[in-house]
N, CA, C and O atoms as a Tripos MOL2 file, in Angstrom:
@<TRIPOS>MOLECULE
protein
  268   267    67     0     0
PROTEIN
NO_CHARGES

@<TRIPOS>ATOM
      1 N          10.9500   11.8110   16.0710 N.3       1 UNK1
      2 CA         11.0230   11.4280   14.6790 C.3       1 UNK1
      3 C          12.0590   12.2730   13.9560 C.2       1 UNK1
      4 O          12.8180   11.7650   13.1300 O.2       1 UNK1
      5 N          12.0900   13.5520   14.2650 N.am      2 UNK2
      6 CA         13.0700   14.4210   13.6120 C.3       2 UNK2
      7 C          14.4930   13.9780   13.9510 C.2       2 UNK2
      8 O          15.3800   14.0110   13.0990 O.2       2 UNK2
      9 N          14.7020   13.5620   15.2090 N.am      3 UNK3
     10 CA         16.0230   13.0910   15.6090 C.3       3 UNK3
     11 C          16.3850   11.8090   14.8640 C.2       3 UNK3
     12 O          17.5110   11.6520   14.3920 O.2       3 UNK3
     13 N          15.4130   10.8890   14.7630 N.am      4 UNK4
     14 CA         15.6780    9.6280   14.0630 C.3       4 UNK4
     15 C          15.9940    9.8560   12.5940 C.2       4 UNK4
     16 O          16.9020    9.2300   12.0480 O.2       4 UNK4
     17 N          15.2470   10.7520   11.9470 N.am      5 UNK5
     18 CA         15.5130   11.0320   10.5380 C.3       5 UNK5
     19 C          16.8130   11.7950   10.3430 C.2       5 UNK5
     20 O          17.3620   11.8290    9.2420 O.2       5 UNK5
     21 N          17.3000   12.4010   11.4000 N.am      6 UNK6
     22 CA         18.5590   13.1200   11.3180 C.3       6 UNK6
     23 C          19.7780   12.2120   11.3250 C.2       6 UNK6
     24 O          20.8710   12.6320   10.9470 O.2       6 UNK6
     25 N          19.5920   10.9580   11.7570 N.am      7 UNK7
     26 CA         20.7180   10.0290   11.7940 C.3       7 UNK7
     27 C          20.8290    9.2820   10.4660 C.2       7 UNK7
     28 O          19.8600    9.1740    9.7140 O.2       7 UNK7
     29 N          21.9900    8.7870   10.2040 N.am      8 UNK8
     30 CA         22.2360    8.0490    8.9670 C.3       8 UNK8
     31 C          21.3950    6.7710    8.9150 C.2       8 UNK8
     32 O          20.8200    6.4350    7.8800 O.2       8 UNK8
     33 N          21.3310    6.0620   10.0510 N.am      9 UNK9
     34 CA         20.5540    4.8260   10.1120 C.3       9 UNK9
     35 C          19.0600    5.1060    9.9380 C.2       9 UNK9
     36 O          18.3650    4.3580    9.2500 O.2       9 UNK9
     37 N          18.5760    6.1580   10.5440 N.am     10 UNK10
     38 CA         17.1600    6.5170   10.4250 C.3      10 UNK10
     39 C          16.7630    6.8490    8.9960 C.2      10 UNK10
     40 O          15.6940    6.4460    8.5390 O.2      10 UNK10
     41 N          17.6200    7.5860    8.2840 N.am     11 UNK11
     42 CA         17.3360    7.8960    6.8830 C.3      11 UNK11
     43 C          17.3250    6.6360    6.0240 C.2      11 UNK11
     44 O          16.5100    6.5110    5.1100 O.2      11 UNK11
     45 N          18.2330    5.6990    6.3180 N.am     12 UNK12
     46 CA         18.2900    4.4520    5.5510 C.3      12 UNK12
     47 C          17.0270    3.6160    5.7690 C.2      12 UNK12
     48 O          16.4770    3.0550    4.8220 O.2      12 UNK12
     49 N          16.5770    3.5390    7.0050 N.am     13 UNK13
     50 CA         15.3610    2.7780    7.3010 C.3      13 UNK13
     51 C          14.1600    3.4460    6.6430 C.2      13 UNK13
     52 O          13.3220    2.7640    6.0520 O.2      13 UNK13
     53 N          14.0670    4.7490    6.7350 N.am     14 UNK14
     54 CA         12.9350    5.4620    6.1550 C.3      14 UNK14
     55 C          12.9410    5.3590    4.6340 C.2      14 UNK14
     56 O          11.8740    5.3180    4.0210 O.2      14 UNK14
     57 N          14.1080    5.3170    4.0170 N.am     15 UNK15
     58 CA         14.2090    5.1990    2.5560 C.3      15 UNK15
     59 C          13.6810    3.8610    2.0720 C.2      15 UNK15
     60 O          13.2260    3.7600    0.9330 O.2      15 UNK15
     61 N          13.7290    2.8270    2.9120 N.am     16 UNK16
     62 CA         13.2140    1.5180    2.5190 C.3      16 UNK16
     63 C          11.7070    1.5460    2.2950 C.2      16 UNK16
     64 O          11.1850    0.7140    1.5530 O.2      16 UNK16
     65 N          11.0020    2.4770    2.9150 N.am     17 UNK17
     66 CA          9.5560    2.5650    2.7450 C.3      17 UNK17
     67 C           9.1830    2.8900    1.3090 C.2      17 UNK17
     68 O           8.1280    2.4720    0.8320 O.2      17 UNK17
     69 N          10.0330    3.6280    0.6200 N.am     18 UNK18
     70 CA          9.7320    4.0150   -0.7520 C.3      18 UNK18
     71 C           9.7180    2.8170   -1.6890 C.2      18 UNK18
     72 O           8.9710    2.7950   -2.6670 O.2      18 UNK18
     73 N          10.5290    1.8400   -1.3970 N.am     19 UNK19
     74 CA         10.6380    0.7170   -2.3220 C.3      19 UNK19
     75 C           9.7870   -0.4700   -1.9150 C.2      19 UNK19
     76 O           9.7760   -1.4700   -2.6340 O.2      19 UNK19
     77 N           9.0800   -0.4130   -0.8060 N.am     20 UNK20
     78 CA          8.3250   -1.5860   -0.3820 C.3      20 UNK20
     79 C           6.8230   -1.3360   -0.3890 C.2      20 UNK20
     80 O           6.1220   -1.8850   -1.2390 O.2      20 UNK20
     81 N           6.3170   -0.5350    0.5180 N.am     21 UNK21
     82 CA          4.8770   -0.4380    0.7340 C.3      21 UNK21
     83 C           4.2670    0.8230    0.1400 C.2      21 UNK21
     84 O           3.1810    0.7650   -0.4360 O.2      21 UNK21
     85 N           4.9240    1.9300    0.2640 N.am     22 UNK22
     86 CA          4.3280    3.2130   -0.0830 C.3      22 UNK22
     87 C           3.7980    3.2820   -1.5180 C.2      22 UNK22
     88 O           2.6860    3.7770   -1.7050 O.2      22 UNK22
     89 N           4.5220    2.8160   -2.5460 N.am     23 UNK23
     90 CA          3.9670    2.9050   -3.9060 C.3      23 UNK23
     91 C           2.6760    2.1180   -4.0760 C.2      23 UNK23
     92 O           1.7740    2.5620   -4.7870 O.2      23 UNK23
     93 N           2.5720    0.9640   -3.4410 N.am     24 UNK24
     94 CA          1.3660    0.1440   -3.5650 C.3      24 UNK24
     95 C           0.1720    0.8660   -2.9540 C.2      24 UNK24
     96 O          -0.9130    0.8730   -3.5350 O.2      24 UNK24
     97 N           0.3640    1.4680   -1.7970 N.am     25 UNK25
     98 CA         -0.7190    2.2170   -1.1610 C.3      25 UNK25
     99 C          -1.1130    3.4100   -2.0240 C.2      25 UNK25
    100 O          -2.2960    3.7300   -2.1410 O.2      25 UNK25
    101 N          -0.1330    4.0610   -2.6220 N.am     26 UNK26
    102 CA         -0.4190    5.1770   -3.5180 C.3      26 UNK26
    103 C          -1.2270    4.7480   -4.7250 C.2      26 UNK26
    104 O          -2.1330    5.4650   -5.1500 O.2      26 UNK26
    105 N          -0.9130    3.5880   -5.2840 N.am     27 UNK27
    106 CA         -1.6640    3.0690   -6.4290 C.3      27 UNK27
    107 C          -3.0920    2.7520   -6.0170 C.2      27 UNK27
    108 O          -4.0350    3.0820   -6.7370 O.2      27 UNK27
    109 N          -3.2570    2.1200   -4.8780 N.am     28 UNK28
    110 CA         -4.6100    1.7900   -4.3990 C.3      28 UNK28
    111 C          -5.4040    3.0680   -4.1700 C.2      28 UNK28
    112 O          -6.5950    3.1110   -4.4780 O.2      28 UNK28
    113 N          -4.7780    4.1000   -3.6410 N.am     29 UNK29
    114 CA         -5.4820    5.3600   -3.3830 C.3      29 UNK29
    115 C          -5.8200    6.0980   -4.6600 C.2      29 UNK29
    116 O          -6.9660    6.5100   -4.8450 O.2      29 UNK29
    117 N          -4.8530    6.2760   -5.5470 N.am     30 UNK30
    118 CA         -5.0750    7.1410   -6.7020 C.3      30 UNK30
    119 C          -5.7120    6.4120   -7.8760 C.2      30 UNK30
    120 O          -6.6740    6.9200   -8.4510 O.2      30 UNK30
    121 N          -5.2150    5.2510   -8.2470 N.am     31 UNK31
    122 CA         -5.7100    4.5590   -9.4270 C.3      31 UNK31
    123 C          -7.0250    3.8540   -9.1440 C.2      31 UNK31
    124 O          -7.9700    3.9510   -9.9270 O.2      31 UNK31
    125 N          -7.0840    3.1470   -8.0260 N.am     32 UNK32
    126 CA         -8.2870    2.3840   -7.6990 C.3      32 UNK32
    127 C          -9.3180    3.2210   -6.9390 C.2      32 UNK32
    128 O         -10.4380    2.7690   -6.7040 O.2      32 UNK32
    129 N          -8.9400    4.4280   -6.5600 N.am     33 UNK33
    130 CA         -9.8170    5.3650   -5.8440 C.3      33 UNK33
    131 C         -10.4140    4.7660   -4.5660 C.2      33 UNK33
    132 O         -11.5800    4.9980   -4.2470 O.2      33 UNK33
    133 N          -9.6080    4.0050   -3.8520 N.am     34 UNK34
    134 CA        -10.0460    3.4270   -2.5770 C.3      34 UNK34
    135 C          -9.4990    4.3050   -1.4660 C.2      34 UNK34
    136 O          -8.3030    4.2730   -1.1760 O.2      34 UNK34
    137 N         -10.3690    5.0910   -0.8460 N.am     35 UNK35
    138 CA         -9.9310    6.0410    0.1560 C.3      35 UNK35
    139 C         -10.4640    5.7470    1.5600 C.2      35 UNK35
    140 O          -9.8830    6.1850    2.5530 O.2      35 UNK35
    141 N         -11.5590    5.0120    1.6380 N.am     36 UNK36
    142 CA        -12.1000    4.6980    2.9610 C.3      36 UNK36
    143 C         -12.8430    3.3720    2.9100 C.2      36 UNK36
    144 O         -13.2930    2.9290    1.8530 O.2      36 UNK36
    145 N         -12.9590    2.7570    4.0670 N.am     37 UNK37
    146 CA        -13.6560    1.4870    4.1750 C.3      37 UNK37
    147 C         -15.1590    1.7440    4.2750 C.2      37 UNK37
    148 O         -15.5930    2.7220    4.8840 O.2      37 UNK37
    149 N         -15.9340    0.8660    3.6790 N.am     38 UNK38
    150 CA        -17.3800    1.0080    3.6970 C.3      38 UNK38
    151 C         -18.0170    0.2760    4.8710 C.2      38 UNK38
    152 O         -19.1360    0.5990    5.2710 O.2      38 UNK38
    153 N         -17.3190   -0.6970    5.4190 N.am     39 UNK39
    154 CA        -17.8630   -1.5190    6.4890 C.3      39 UNK39
    155 C         -17.2220   -1.1470    7.8230 C.2      39 UNK39
    156 O         -16.2170   -0.4380    7.8670 O.2      39 UNK39
    157 N         -17.8200   -1.6370    8.9070 N.am     40 UNK40
    158 CA        -17.2900   -1.3750   10.2380 C.3      40 UNK40
    159 C         -16.9590   -2.6880   10.9140 C.2      40 UNK40
    160 O         -17.5800   -3.7150   10.6390 O.2      40 UNK40
    161 N         -15.9830   -2.6510   11.7950 N.am     41 UNK41
    162 CA        -15.5740   -3.8410   12.5250 C.3      41 UNK41
    163 C         -14.2820   -4.4100   11.9540 C.2      41 UNK41
    164 O         -14.0310   -4.3320   10.7510 O.2      41 UNK41
    165 N         -13.4840   -4.9700   12.8150 N.am     42 UNK42
    166 CA        -12.1640   -5.4600   12.4200 C.3      42 UNK42
    167 C         -12.2760   -6.5530   11.3680 C.2      42 UNK42
    168 O         -11.5400   -6.5320   10.3810 O.2      42 UNK42
    169 N         -13.1740   -7.4980   11.5560 N.am     43 UNK43
    170 CA        -13.3010   -8.5970   10.6010 C.3      43 UNK43
    171 C         -13.7700   -8.1080    9.2330 C.2      43 UNK43
    172 O         -13.2590   -8.5520    8.2050 O.2      43 UNK43
    173 N         -14.7400   -7.1950    9.2180 N.am     44 UNK44
    174 CA        -15.2410   -6.6760    7.9550 C.3      44 UNK44
    175 C         -14.1850   -5.8420    7.2380 C.2      44 UNK44
    176 O         -14.0080   -5.9660    6.0250 O.2      44 UNK44
    177 N         -13.4930   -5.0040    7.9760 N.am     45 UNK45
    178 CA        -12.4470   -4.1690    7.3730 C.3      45 UNK45
    179 C         -11.3150   -5.0400    6.8560 C.2      45 UNK45
    180 O         -10.7540   -4.7650    5.7950 O.2      45 UNK45
    181 N         -10.9760   -6.0840    7.5920 N.am     46 UNK46
    182 CA         -9.9280   -6.9980    7.1450 C.3      46 UNK46
    183 C         -10.3270   -7.6730    5.8280 C.2      46 UNK46
    184 O          -9.5110   -7.7890    4.9130 O.2      46 UNK46
    185 N         -11.5670   -8.1120    5.7400 N.am     47 UNK47
    186 CA        -12.0430   -8.7340    4.5060 C.3      47 UNK47
    187 C         -12.0630   -7.7600    3.3450 C.2      47 UNK47
    188 O         -11.6830   -8.1140    2.2280 O.2      47 UNK47
    189 N         -12.5060   -6.5310    3.5980 N.am     48 UNK48
    190 CA        -12.5370   -5.5230    2.5510 C.3      48 UNK48
    191 C         -11.1300   -5.1830    2.0890 C.2      48 UNK48
    192 O         -10.8880   -5.0080    0.8950 O.2      48 UNK48
    193 N         -10.2080   -5.0900    3.0290 N.am     49 UNK49
    194 CA         -8.8120   -4.8200    2.7010 C.3      49 UNK49
    195 C          -8.2270   -5.9610    1.8620 C.2      49 UNK49
    196 O          -7.4930   -5.7180    0.9050 O.2      49 UNK49
    197 N          -8.5540   -7.1980    2.2220 N.am     50 UNK50
    198 CA         -8.0780   -8.3450    1.4540 C.3      50 UNK50
    199 C          -8.5900   -8.2960    0.0200 C.2      50 UNK50
    200 O          -7.8450   -8.5890   -0.9150 O.2      50 UNK50
    201 N          -9.8540   -7.9280   -0.1560 N.am     51 UNK51
    202 CA        -10.4120   -7.8460   -1.5130 C.3      51 UNK51
    203 C          -9.7480   -6.7520   -2.3250 C.2      51 UNK51
    204 O          -9.4930   -6.9380   -3.5150 O.2      51 UNK51
    205 N          -9.4620   -5.6150   -1.7060 N.am     52 UNK52
    206 CA         -8.8000   -4.5230   -2.4250 C.3      52 UNK52
    207 C          -7.3910   -4.9490   -2.8370 C.2      52 UNK52
    208 O          -6.9720   -4.6930   -3.9660 O.2      52 UNK52
    209 N          -6.6640   -5.5940   -1.9340 N.am     53 UNK53
    210 CA         -5.3080   -6.0600   -2.2560 C.3      53 UNK53
    211 C          -5.3480   -7.1280   -3.3410 C.2      53 UNK53
    212 O          -4.4940   -7.1400   -4.2280 O.2      53 UNK53
    213 N          -6.3220   -8.0190   -3.2810 N.am     54 UNK54
    214 CA         -6.4680   -9.0470   -4.3040 C.3      54 UNK54
    215 C          -6.7340   -8.4140   -5.6630 C.2      54 UNK54
    216 O          -6.1500   -8.8270   -6.6650 O.2      54 UNK54
    217 N          -7.6070   -7.4200   -5.7050 N.am     55 UNK55
    218 CA         -7.8980   -6.7290   -6.9630 C.3      55 UNK55
    219 C          -6.6520   -6.0350   -7.5050 C.2      55 UNK55
    220 O          -6.4070   -6.0440   -8.7110 O.2      55 UNK55
    221 N          -5.8720   -5.4390   -6.6210 N.am     56 UNK56
    222 CA         -4.6320   -4.7760   -7.0420 C.3      56 UNK56
    223 C          -3.6590   -5.7840   -7.6430 C.2      56 UNK56
    224 O          -3.0410   -5.5130   -8.6730 O.2      56 UNK56
    225 N          -3.5200   -6.9430   -7.0050 N.am     57 UNK57
    226 CA         -2.6060   -7.9700   -7.5000 C.3      57 UNK57
    227 C          -3.0890   -8.5620   -8.8200 C.2      57 UNK57
    228 O          -2.2820   -8.8300   -9.7100 O.2      57 UNK57
    229 N          -4.3930   -8.7660   -8.9540 N.am     58 UNK58
    230 CA         -4.9350   -9.3070  -10.2050 C.3      58 UNK58
    231 C          -4.7040   -8.3260  -11.3450 C.2      58 UNK58
    232 O          -4.3340   -8.7390  -12.4440 O.2      58 UNK58
    233 N          -4.9150   -7.0370  -11.1080 N.am     59 UNK59
    234 CA         -4.6440   -6.0290  -12.1340 C.3      59 UNK59
    235 C          -3.1770   -6.0380  -12.5320 C.2      59 UNK59
    236 O          -2.8440   -5.9560  -13.7140 O.2      59 UNK59
    237 N          -2.3160   -6.1390  -11.5510 N.am     60 UNK60
    238 CA         -0.8810   -6.1420  -11.8420 C.3      60 UNK60
    239 C          -0.4700   -7.3820  -12.6300 C.2      60 UNK60
    240 O           0.3070   -7.2860  -13.5800 O.2      60 UNK60
    241 N          -0.9870   -8.5410  -12.2400 N.am     61 UNK61
    242 CA         -0.6800   -9.7710  -12.9770 C.3      61 UNK61
    243 C          -1.1990   -9.6970  -14.4070 C.2      61 UNK61
    244 O          -0.5490  -10.1790  -15.3340 O.2      61 UNK61
    245 N          -2.3650   -9.0960  -14.5860 N.am     62 UNK62
    246 CA         -2.9260   -8.9400  -15.9330 C.3      62 UNK62
    247 C          -2.0220   -8.0580  -16.7940 C.2      62 UNK62
    248 O          -1.7520   -8.3800  -17.9510 O.2      62 UNK62
    249 N          -1.5630   -6.9560  -16.2300 N.am     63 UNK63
    250 CA         -0.6780   -6.0610  -16.9760 C.3      63 UNK63
    251 C           0.6480   -6.7490  -17.3180 C.2      63 UNK63
    252 O           1.1570   -6.6020  -18.4300 O.2      63 UNK63
    253 N           1.1960   -7.4880  -16.3770 N.am     64 UNK64
    254 CA          2.4820   -8.1650  -16.6140 C.3      64 UNK64
    255 C           2.3110   -9.2490  -17.6730 C.2      64 UNK64
    256 O           3.1480   -9.3870  -18.5650 O.2      64 UNK64
    257 N           1.2370  -10.0110  -17.5770 N.am     65 UNK65
    258 CA          1.0110  -11.1090  -18.5180 C.3      65 UNK65
    259 C           0.7410  -10.5910  -19.9280 C.2      65 UNK65
    260 O           1.1530  -11.2120  -20.9080 O.2      65 UNK65
    261 N           0.0550   -9.4630  -20.0310 N.am     66 UNK66
    262 CA         -0.2720   -8.8760  -21.3270 C.3      66 UNK66
    263 C           0.9680   -8.3320  -22.0300 C.2      66 UNK66
    264 O           1.0330   -8.3030  -23.2590 O.2      66 UNK66
    265 N           1.9380   -7.9090  -21.2500 N.am     67 UNK67
    266 CA          3.1480   -7.2930  -21.8280 C.3      67 UNK67
    267 C           4.1090   -8.3120  -22.4220 C.2      67 UNK67
    268 O           5.1620   -7.9400  -22.9400 O.2      67 UNK67
@<TRIPOS>BOND
     1     1     2 1
     2     2     3 1
     3     3     4 2
     4     3     5 am
     5     5     6 1
     6     6     7 1
     7     7     8 2
     8     7     9 am
     9     9    10 1
    10    10    11 1
    11    11    12 2
    12    11    13 am
    13    13    14 1
    14    14    15 1
    15    15    16 2
    16    15    17 am
    17    17    18 1
    18    18    19 1
    19    19    20 2
    20    19    21 am
    21    21    22 1
    22    22    23 1
    23    23    24 2
    24    23    25 am
    25    25    26 1
    26    26    27 1
    27    27    28 2
    28    27    29 am
    29    29    30 1
    30    30    31 1
    31    31    32 2
    32    31    33 am
    33    33    34 1
    34    34    35 1
    35    35    36 2
    36    35    37 am
    37    37    38 1
    38    38    39 1
    39    39    40 2
    40    39    41 am
    41    41    42 1
    42    42    43 1
    43    43    44 2
    44    43    45 am
    45    45    46 1
    46    46    47 1
    47    47    48 2
    48    47    49 am
    49    49    50 1
    50    50    51 1
    51    51    52 2
    52    51    53 am
    53    53    54 1
    54    54    55 1
    55    55    56 2
    56    55    57 am
    57    57    58 1
    58    58    59 1
    59    59    60 2
    60    59    61 am
    61    61    62 1
    62    62    63 1
    63    63    64 2
    64    63    65 am
    65    65    66 1
    66    66    67 1
    67    67    68 2
    68    67    69 am
    69    69    70 1
    70    70    71 1
    71    71    72 2
    72    71    73 am
    73    73    74 1
    74    74    75 1
    75    75    76 2
    76    75    77 am
    77    77    78 1
    78    78    79 1
    79    79    80 2
    80    79    81 am
    81    81    82 1
    82    82    83 1
    83    83    84 2
    84    83    85 am
    85    85    86 1
    86    86    87 1
    87    87    88 2
    88    87    89 am
    89    89    90 1
    90    90    91 1
    91    91    92 2
    92    91    93 am
    93    93    94 1
    94    94    95 1
    95    95    96 2
    96    95    97 am
    97    97    98 1
    98    98    99 1
    99    99   100 2
   100    99   101 am
   101   101   102 1
   102   102   103 1
   103   103   104 2
   104   103   105 am
   105   105   106 1
   106   106   107 1
   107   107   108 2
   108   107   109 am
   109   109   110 1
   110   110   111 1
   111   111   112 2
   112   111   113 am
   113   113   114 1
   114   114   115 1
   115   115   116 2
   116   115   117 am
   117   117   118 1
   118   118   119 1
   119   119   120 2
   120   119   121 am
   121   121   122 1
   122   122   123 1
   123   123   124 2
   124   123   125 am
   125   125   126 1
   126   126   127 1
   127   127   128 2
   128   127   129 am
   129   129   130 1
   130   130   131 1
   131   131   132 2
   132   131   133 am
   133   133   134 1
   134   134   135 1
   135   135   136 2
   136   135   137 am
   137   137   138 1
   138   138   139 1
   139   139   140 2
   140   139   141 am
   141   141   142 1
   142   142   143 1
   143   143   144 2
   144   143   145 am
   145   145   146 1
   146   146   147 1
   147   147   148 2
   148   147   149 am
   149   149   150 1
   150   150   151 1
   151   151   152 2
   152   151   153 am
   153   153   154 1
   154   154   155 1
   155   155   156 2
   156   155   157 am
   157   157   158 1
   158   158   159 1
   159   159   160 2
   160   159   161 am
   161   161   162 1
   162   162   163 1
   163   163   164 2
   164   163   165 am
   165   165   166 1
   166   166   167 1
   167   167   168 2
   168   167   169 am
   169   169   170 1
   170   170   171 1
   171   171   172 2
   172   171   173 am
   173   173   174 1
   174   174   175 1
   175   175   176 2
   176   175   177 am
   177   177   178 1
   178   178   179 1
   179   179   180 2
   180   179   181 am
   181   181   182 1
   182   182   183 1
   183   183   184 2
   184   183   185 am
   185   185   186 1
   186   186   187 1
   187   187   188 2
   188   187   189 am
   189   189   190 1
   190   190   191 1
   191   191   192 2
   192   191   193 am
   193   193   194 1
   194   194   195 1
   195   195   196 2
   196   195   197 am
   197   197   198 1
   198   198   199 1
   199   199   200 2
   200   199   201 am
   201   201   202 1
   202   202   203 1
   203   203   204 2
   204   203   205 am
   205   205   206 1
   206   206   207 1
   207   207   208 2
   208   207   209 am
   209   209   210 1
   210   210   211 1
   211   211   212 2
   212   211   213 am
   213   213   214 1
   214   214   215 1
   215   215   216 2
   216   215   217 am
   217   217   218 1
   218   218   219 1
   219   219   220 2
   220   219   221 am
   221   221   222 1
   222   222   223 1
   223   223   224 2
   224   223   225 am
   225   225   226 1
   226   226   227 1
   227   227   228 2
   228   227   229 am
   229   229   230 1
   230   230   231 1
   231   231   232 2
   232   231   233 am
   233   233   234 1
   234   234   235 1
   235   235   236 2
   236   235   237 am
   237   237   238 1
   238   238   239 1
   239   239   240 2
   240   239   241 am
   241   241   242 1
   242   242   243 1
   243   243   244 2
   244   243   245 am
   245   245   246 1
   246   246   247 1
   247   247   248 2
   248   247   249 am
   249   249   250 1
   250   250   251 1
   251   251   252 2
   252   251   253 am
   253   253   254 1
   254   254   255 1
   255   255   256 2
   256   255   257 am
   257   257   258 1
   258   258   259 1
   259   259   260 2
   260   259   261 am
   261   261   262 1
   262   262   263 1
   263   263   264 2
   264   263   265 am
   265   265   266 1
   266   266   267 1
   267   267   268 2
@<TRIPOS>SUBSTRUCTURE
     1 UNK1         2 RESIDUE 1 A UNK
     2 UNK2         6 RESIDUE 1 A UNK
     3 UNK3        10 RESIDUE 1 A UNK
     4 UNK4        14 RESIDUE 1 A UNK
     5 UNK5        18 RESIDUE 1 A UNK
     6 UNK6        22 RESIDUE 1 A UNK
     7 UNK7        26 RESIDUE 1 A UNK
     8 UNK8        30 RESIDUE 1 A UNK
     9 UNK9        34 RESIDUE 1 A UNK
    10 UNK10       38 RESIDUE 1 A UNK
    11 UNK11       42 RESIDUE 1 A UNK
    12 UNK12       46 RESIDUE 1 A UNK
    13 UNK13       50 RESIDUE 1 A UNK
    14 UNK14       54 RESIDUE 1 A UNK
    15 UNK15       58 RESIDUE 1 A UNK
    16 UNK16       62 RESIDUE 1 A UNK
    17 UNK17       66 RESIDUE 1 A UNK
    18 UNK18       70 RESIDUE 1 A UNK
    19 UNK19       74 RESIDUE 1 A UNK
    20 UNK20       78 RESIDUE 1 A UNK
    21 UNK21       82 RESIDUE 1 A UNK
    22 UNK22       86 RESIDUE 1 A UNK
    23 UNK23       90 RESIDUE 1 A UNK
    24 UNK24       94 RESIDUE 1 A UNK
    25 UNK25       98 RESIDUE 1 A UNK
    26 UNK26      102 RESIDUE 1 A UNK
    27 UNK27      106 RESIDUE 1 A UNK
    28 UNK28      110 RESIDUE 1 A UNK
    29 UNK29      114 RESIDUE 1 A UNK
    30 UNK30      118 RESIDUE 1 A UNK
    31 UNK31      122 RESIDUE 1 A UNK
    32 UNK32      126 RESIDUE 1 A UNK
    33 UNK33      130 RESIDUE 1 A UNK
    34 UNK34      134 RESIDUE 1 A UNK
    35 UNK35      138 RESIDUE 1 A UNK
    36 UNK36      142 RESIDUE 1 A UNK
    37 UNK37      146 RESIDUE 1 A UNK
    38 UNK38      150 RESIDUE 1 A UNK
    39 UNK39      154 RESIDUE 1 A UNK
    40 UNK40      158 RESIDUE 1 A UNK
    41 UNK41      162 RESIDUE 1 A UNK
    42 UNK42      166 RESIDUE 1 A UNK
    43 UNK43      170 RESIDUE 1 A UNK
    44 UNK44      174 RESIDUE 1 A UNK
    45 UNK45      178 RESIDUE 1 A UNK
    46 UNK46      182 RESIDUE 1 A UNK
    47 UNK47      186 RESIDUE 1 A UNK
    48 UNK48      190 RESIDUE 1 A UNK
    49 UNK49      194 RESIDUE 1 A UNK
    50 UNK50      198 RESIDUE 1 A UNK
    51 UNK51      202 RESIDUE 1 A UNK
    52 UNK52      206 RESIDUE 1 A UNK
    53 UNK53      210 RESIDUE 1 A UNK
    54 UNK54      214 RESIDUE 1 A UNK
    55 UNK55      218 RESIDUE 1 A UNK
    56 UNK56      222 RESIDUE 1 A UNK
    57 UNK57      226 RESIDUE 1 A UNK
    58 UNK58      230 RESIDUE 1 A UNK
    59 UNK59      234 RESIDUE 1 A UNK
    60 UNK60      238 RESIDUE 1 A UNK
    61 UNK61      242 RESIDUE 1 A UNK
    62 UNK62      246 RESIDUE 1 A UNK
    63 UNK63      250 RESIDUE 1 A UNK
    64 UNK64      254 RESIDUE 1 A UNK
    65 UNK65      258 RESIDUE 1 A UNK
    66 UNK66      262 RESIDUE 1 A UNK
    67 UNK67      266 RESIDUE 1 A UNK
């Protein structure tokens, strides 16, 4: 990983994470206080994850629409 981040291409790829996924996960962790899954099993965790993402999107749409 250190070698990959040392290259120009590796830094460019890693920089893309800041603008795509990482902020959303940070918002879910800090604002929504979702830190761990309550259920067990792939299907249950997938459903719980879908509900958390849906709640995040609904909050965002509400904020955008209100503005």
